[in-house]
N, C-alpha and C positions, 0 to 999 in steps of 0.2 A: 336599174341597169347594173349588170354584173360587171365587176372590175377585174381586169387581167393585167398582170405585170409580165412583160416580155423582157428577158435578160439575154441579149445577143449582141456580140461584138462586131460581126459583119453588117455594115450600115445597109447594104441592099437587102439582105435577108431580114433585117430588123424592120425596115420600112415596109417591105412587102407584106411580112406577116402581120405588122400592125394594121394595114390597110385592109386585110382579109378579115381580121377581128373587128375593126370598127364597122365594116360593111355588115357584119354579122350582129350588129348593135351591142357591142361590147364597149365599155369604157377602157381604154388601153393606156397604160404607162409603159415607158420603155427606158432601158438602161444598157449602156454600151459595155459594161463590164460587171463582173460578179460583186465588187466592192460597192459600187453605186446601187446595184440591184438589192443588196441587203440593206441598205440605208432607206432606199425607196420602198421596200415592203413593209418596213415599220411605220412609215409615213402614210403611204397610200392605202394600206390594208386591202389588198386585193383578195378576190374570191378564188383566184387560181393564179399560180405562177407557172410560166413556161421559161425554161432555161437552157441555154447551150451548156456543153461541157467544156470545151477548150476556149478559154478566154484569158485575157491579161489581167493582172491585179489579183483576181481570186477566181479560181475555176469553179464550174458547176458543181462539183463534189463538195468544195468548200462552202459554197453558197447553202446547199442542202443542210450540210452539217451545222453551220451558224444558225440558220432559220430554225431547225430542229431543236436547238438548245433554248430558244426564246419562246416563252409561253404565248406571246402575243402572235407569233408566226408559226408555231410548230404544227398546227392542225390545218394550215392552208394547203389545198391539194397542189402538189408539185409534179409538172410534167417536164422530162428532159426531151428536147428537141435538138439532135446532134447528128453530125456526120459519123460518129462512132458506130459502127455496125457489128463490131466483133461480139460474138455471144457472151464472152467473159465480160465485156463492158456493160452489155445490157444487164447481165446478172448483177454486176457490182452496184450499178444504178438503182436497181430494185432492192438490193440487200441494204442499201444505204437509207432506204425509206422513200424513194420516189413512187408516185402513185401510177405513172405511166412513162413509157420510154418510146418516143417516135423518132425515126431516122430521116435524115435529109438525103435526097429530095423527098418531100412529103406531098400528098394529095391534100388539097383544100378540105374536101369532105372528111377525111381521116383526122386531121387536126381539130376541126369543128366537132366532130363525134366524140373524140376524146375529151374535149373540153366539157361538152354537154354531159357526158357520163360522170365526170368527176364532180361537176356541180351538183348533179342529181343526187349522187351518194353523199356528198358534203351536206346538202339540205336535209336529206333524210336523217343523217347522224345527229345533226343539230337539233331536229324535233324529236327524235326517239331517245337520244342519251339522257337529257335531262329528266324525262319520265322515268327511265330505268334507274338512274341514280337515286332519285327521290323514293322510289319503291324500295330500293336496297337499304337506303338509310332508314327508312320507316321500319322495314323488316328487322334490322339489326339493332335498332335502338329499343324494339319492344322485347326483346330476349332478355330473359333474367340473367343476372350475373352467374356464370358458372365456370368451373375450373376444369380445365381438360388435362 
């Protein structure tokens, strides 16, 4: 079962979204602010993180930045789920490294498709990259020492 961490300060949104995810057969952990979310990400090791932007303690941008600096969490797909709909905000979120950006209110189908898409890409990269790295290492270690 895939694990999702939901970081959302609004209790109703957090509970309703968690219900949607659990009904879709995801193992869901929730955090009511960014600070707790970062701590939980390290312990829970989710397959996807869904995070609001405007929160107390630590906002979503701060969450993304801290998780990106930690090798244990930096490769976890990260989806912003926020009321911020301004084009500049969307661009900022994506430039900071978010994998997707959904705006509230959202359709259940839209959320589940975004998660499914991020999981497929993540699974593909986990399978593909080790082979690519191994091939690259083998190639470079067989080259004779040369000076450029």
